[in-house]
NUSE-672385 format. One record per residue (C-alpha): residue number from 1; x, y, z. Coordinates in Angstrom, 2 decimals. Layout:
BEGIN
num_x_y_z
NUM_X_Y_Z;
...
end
This chain:
BEGIN
num_x_y_z
1_135.04_75.88_139.06;
2_133.27_79.01_137.84;
3_132.43_81.91_140.11;
4_128.75_82.24_141.03;
5_126.76_85.05_139.46;
6_126.36_88.18_141.62;
7_122.74_87.16_142.25;
8_123.69_83.69_143.46;
9_126.46_85.14_145.64;
10_123.98_87.62_147.18;
11_121.40_84.87_147.79;
12_123.99_82.61_149.45;
13_125.11_85.50_151.65;
14_121.49_86.24_152.59;
15_120.72_82.59_153.31;
16_123.76_82.25_155.56;
17_122.75_85.47_157.30;
18_119.33_83.97_158.04;
19_120.99_81.01_159.75;
20_122.59_83.39_162.27;
21_120.73_83.20_165.63;
22_121.12_86.98_166.08;
23_119.31_87.65_162.80;
24_116.66_85.02_163.52;
25_115.85_86.73_166.85;
26_115.52_90.26_165.40;
27_112.24_91.41_163.83;
28_114.06_94.38_162.30;
29_116.73_92.25_160.62;
30_114.22_89.64_159.44;
31_112.04_92.36_157.90;
32_115.05_93.49_155.86;
33_115.73_89.98_154.50;
34_112.20_88.59_153.96;
35_110.07_89.76_151.01;
36_106.71_91.32_152.04;
37_104.93_88.43_150.23;
38_107.22_85.78_151.78;
39_105.84_82.26_152.20;
40_107.40_79.21_153.84;
41_106.55_75.55_154.20;
42_108.55_74.34_157.19;
43_109.89_70.86_157.91;
44_106.69_69.99_159.82;
45_104.51_70.97_156.84;
46_103.23_74.23_158.36;
47_102.71_77.19_156.03;
48_103.95_80.60_157.18;
49_103.70_84.15_155.88;
50_106.28_86.81_156.75;
51_104.46_88.37_159.70;
52_103.62_85.03_161.34;
53_107.16_83.73_160.92;
54_108.73_86.88_162.33;
55_106.35_86.78_165.31;
56_107.19_83.12_165.90;
57_110.95_83.59_165.68;
58_111.14_86.75_167.79;
59_108.54_86.15_170.49;
60_109.58_85.87_174.13;
61_108.75_82.15_174.12;
62_110.34_81.50_170.70;
63_112.22_78.21_170.47;
64_115.97_78.61_170.11;
65_117.05_75.66_167.96;
66_120.75_76.25_168.41;
67_123.30_76.49_165.65;
68_122.26_75.42_162.17;
69_124.96_73.89_159.99;
70_124.49_74.27_156.24;
71_126.07_72.02_153.63;
72_125.87_71.25_149.91;
73_124.63_74.75_149.05;
74_124.05_75.28_145.35;
75_122.55_78.19_143.50;
76_121.14_78.80_140.05;
77_120.28_82.19_138.60;
78_116.90_81.58_136.92;
79_116.70_85.09_135.46;
80_118.05_88.56_136.25;
81_115.79_88.92_139.29;
82_115.38_85.35_140.58;
83_117.79_82.86_142.20;
84_117.06_79.32_143.39;
85_119.17_77.87_146.22;
86_119.21_74.33_147.56;
87_121.13_73.07_150.58;
88_120.94_70.80_153.60;
89_120.90_71.75_157.28;
90_121.56_69.98_160.54;
91_120.56_71.19_163.98;
92_120.54_69.04_167.11;
93_120.50_65.89_164.95;
94_117.58_67.05_162.76;
95_118.36_67.04_159.02;
96_116.47_68.94_156.31;
97_116.79_69.50_152.58;
98_116.05_73.16_151.90;
99_114.98_75.12_148.84;
100_114.76_78.92_148.61;
101_113.78_81.48_146.00;
102_115.45_84.89_146.24;
103_114.10_87.93_144.36;
104_115.86_91.13_143.45;
105_113.88_94.18_144.60;
106_114.63_97.86_144.96;
107_115.93_97.03_148.44;
108_118.25_94.29_147.12;
109_117.98_90.50_147.21;
110_115.27_89.23_149.58;
111_113.92_85.78_150.38;
112_110.59_85.20_148.61;
113_109.90_81.50_149.30;
114_111.43_78.74_151.41;
115_110.67_75.06_151.92;
116_112.27_72.50_154.25;
117_111.86_68.74_153.98;
118_113.19_66.48_156.76;
119_115.32_63.50_155.80;
120_117.28_60.69_157.41;
121_120.91_59.96_156.56;
122_120.02_56.55_155.08;
123_117.45_58.19_152.79;
124_120.15_60.48_151.45;
125_122.75_57.76_150.79;
126_124.11_57.30_147.30;
127_122.56_54.39_145.43;
128_124.52_51.14_145.49;
129_126.25_50.61_142.13;
130_127.90_47.23_142.83;
131_125.19_45.19_141.06;
end
């Protein structure tokens, strides 16, 4: 297996950092990881910009989803300044396929775009090949 490019490695590290509840609850840390033009489409279909997402995650009444478990993370360096990651998450029985675009800026690698799509285990099963 080949080693990931430095960009992919940095994006994976950043993505895993964003799954940390401490980071998710800190406006300061989120500001460091999210691009100023950040956009997200969450698993409910809502569209977020950076400021709205940070306010939602760090507010006093912010939901605390509990630990997120990531699996099947894969990355592809699209060019010198852009990495695409895909992976799945599970939290409290909720599953989502996730896709993220990370951009290299003067401040380092930051998350530019993220989308989550819910799925059920049966919908993710391998096709039957016993025909």
